[in-house]
N, C-alpha and C positions, 0 to 999 in steps of 0.2 A: 504494500500500500504506500509505503514511504517513497519507493522508487517511482511509482505512478505519479505521485504528487510532484516530485522533482522533474519528471519528464514534462508534465503539463505546464509547470512554471517555466521551464526552459523553452518550450514551444511558444508560450505567450510572450516571453521576452524576445525571442527571435522574430515573431510576427510584428511586435512593436518596433523593433529596430528596422525591419524591412519597410514598414509603413512610413516611418520617419525618413528613411533614406529616399523612398519614392517621393515623398513630399518635398524634400530638399532638392532633389534632381529635377522635379517638375516646375519649381518656382525659382529659377535662376535669374529672371529679369530684374534689373536694378531699378529702384524707385527712390525718390527723395521725398520724405515727409515734410510737410509744412505745418507749423503751429504758431499762431499769433505773430506771423511775419518772419519767424525763424525757420530757415530751411536746413534740414539735416543733410548729412552726406549721402551719396548714392550708395545704397546697400541692397543686396538681394532680398526679395520678399520673404524668403524662408528664414533668413537671419533675423529680420525684424519680428517675425512671428515667434521665433524661439526666444528672443529677448523679452517680448511681451509676456510669453508664458512663464519664463523664469521670474520676472518681476511680480507677476500675479501669484506665483507660488511662494514668494517671500511676503508680500503684502497681506494676502488672505489670512494665513495663520497668525501673523503679527496683529492684525485687527481683531481676530477672534480671541487671542490671548488678552488684548487690551480691554475688549468689551467684557470678557469674563472677569477680569480683575475689577472693573467698575461695578459689575453686578454683585460680586462678592462683597465689595465695600458697601454698596447700597443695602444689602441684606443685613450686614453687621450693624449699620446705623439704624435700620428699622427695628431690629430685635432689641436694642438697648432701650 
């Protein structure tokens, strides 16, 4: 049973890598993002998407942790 689980995890990781590779290879055209008059450098679409994903993976848990801390502090104030 343990070997089956390892094989399934390996297959899932391999599929994830292949899908990511296909995404990167299909989105090589360069674009320049503009925001409030500021133009960024010409970068491939896939790189911008990966950067946005990584930023979201950092900001999401950080905001969740912060809101959780505020919620705990509010409950402590309410109980007193």
